[in-house]
N, C-alpha and C positions, 0 to 999 in steps of 0.2 A: 483510799476510800474503801470501807469493808464491803464485802459482797454477801448478798443474800443467798440463802440455801436455795440450790437449784430444785430438788424434789424434797419438800418437806415431809417428814413422817406425819402420819395421821396424828392430830392433837388427842392426847388423853388427859381427862380432867379428873382431879382429885380433890376430895375433901381435906380438911385440915388434918383429920385422923387417917388419912391415906386410903379411904374408900373411894374406889373408881365410880364415877357417876357419868352418865350419858352426855353427849353434846346436843346442842339444840337441832342440828340436822338429823341426828339419830332419833331423837324424840319424834320430829315430825314426819320421820319415815314411815310411821304407822298409818299415815293418811293414804286413802286410796288415790291413785293417779290413773283414772281410766283412759285419759287422752294418750298416754305412753304407748298402749297396746296398738291401737290403729296406726300411730306414728311409726313404731318399729316395723309393723307389718307393710307400710308403705315402702320403707327403705329395702326391706327384704325382697319385695316385688320388683324393685328397681336394681337388684343385684348388687346391693350395698351391703357389706358386712357391718352389722349394727354395732358390735362391740368395738371394731376398729374405728369406725366412724365417731362413736362416743368418746373413745378415749383420745382421739386426735383433737376433737373439738374442746375436751376438758383440758389438754395440756395447753392449748391455744390460750383458753380463759385464765388458766393458772398463771401464764407468762404475761399476759395482758394485765392481770390484776397485779403481778409483781412489779411491772414496769412503773405503775402509778405509785404504789405504797413504797417501793424502794426509793423513789425520788423524793417523796415526802420525808422519809426517814434518812436522806442523804447516804443510801447505799447504792452499790453498783449491782445492776442486775446480771445474774449469771445466766448466759444463754447456752451453756454448754449442753450437747445433746438435743437440742431442739433443731427442727429442719429449718431450712430458709423460708419455706411458706409459713410455717408456724410463727417464726419471728416477725414476719411481714405482718401476718394478720393480728398478732398481738400488739405490734405497734399501732395498729388501727384503733384497737381499744383504747389505748393511751393517749392517742392524738384526740380522740372524742372527748376524753375526760379533760385534757388540758384546754380544748375549746370552751367547754363547760366553765371551767374555773376562771376563765377570763372575765366573765360576768358575775361569777359568784366567788370572789377572791377569798382564799383561805387566808386568814390573819394570823392564825396560830394553830400549830399541829400539837394536839395533846399527846397522842400516840397513835401507832398503827399496828395492825396485826397482833394485837394484845389478847392473850386467853384470860379469861375470868371464871371464876366459879362461885356459885350461889351456895352457901351454907344453908340458908333458909329453905331453898326449894330443892336442893340437890340436883343440879344440873350445871353444865359448863358452856362456854361459847367463846369464839374468838372475834373480837371487834375489829373490822376493816379500818375504818378511819374515825378518829374522834377529834374534832377540831372546831375552831370558832371561825363562823362567817357572819359578817355584819353585827358582830357583838353577841352573836348567839353561839352557844355550845351545841353542836349537832353530831349525831351519829350518821356516817355515810356508810351504806353498805353497797358494795359493788356486785353487779351481775353481768355476765356476758352470754348472750343468747338471743332468742327470738323477741323477748320483752319481759314485761314485769307481770307477775302472776299473784293471785290472792294469798297463796302460801307464803309469799315473801313478807306480807305484813304481819303473820304471825311470827315469822322468824325474827324481824326487827324488833318486834314489841318484847320478845323475850330478851334479845340482846341489850335493849334499852334498860329493861329491869335489872339486868346485871350491872349495868353502869351505875345506876342509881343505888343498888344495894352496896357498891363500893364507894359511895359518896361522891360520884362524878355527876355534875348538873347536866341535864339533858333538856335542851329547850326545843329541839326540833329533831324529826327522824326522817332521814332521805335515803330512798333507794335509787340507784342510778344503773341504767342498764348500757353498758358501753359496747357497741357492736363490733363483731370481728370481721364482718364481710358487709358487702353492698346489700345483700338481701336481708341483713338485720338492721333495725333501726334504733338510734338513740332515744331513750325514754327515762322519765324521772317520775318518781312519785314521793310527795311529802305527806306524811301521814297526818290525818286529821285525829283529834282526841278520841272520836268514836272509833276509828279504825285500831288505834293503839289499845283501847279499852277491850274491844271485841277481841283482837289478836292475841292479846294476853290471856283473856278467858279461854280461848281455844287451844292455846298453848299448854296451859295449866291441865285441860282436860286430857290432852294427848299424854302429857307427863304422868298424870294419875293412871292412864290406861297402860302407858309403859311399864310403870312399876308393878301394876296388877297382873299383867301379862307374866312378868318375871316371877312373881310370887307363885303363879299357878303353873310354871314350867317344870 
């Protein structure tokens, strides 16, 4: 059984003419995130090194994500260089996903971790899981953290547009938050048509702002 890459390099997206374009996360990075400032301040007051804390949680999330997508892709997950605690918490993520899957049986996997690029709008993104559930093709985006936030709807709306531009049918878009620890909860959001429409509009506005700022730099 092949192994997945332990630490994947940051994905770079290119148009057919080799022009480098931004990823969905980079584009949405222009949005203000005021909640992060008091959160980081709170950790600092508790004597917690914010950078180490964030890096540790990111590693756990990356591995938990890999446990799920690797199994769907019939790959062995490489846990080299992860700590025992990180592996344990990452397994919690995977277990919560497979508990959810018992009542949302995946009938067919189209692909996992697939990077796509929009020639029409000039951006890229990586699809977590594209699969069929109850006869419907859906995009599943995995999150690990405290919950699902409004910004996630902008992200998956853009990812769904990428799928459709590449002629993949999208009947449903779902965001799943798979918890790492007991103080985090499982959550899911199935986007409504209104959320998809608004999310795509907001993403396009961010994309326009991103390119405008580049021109002015």
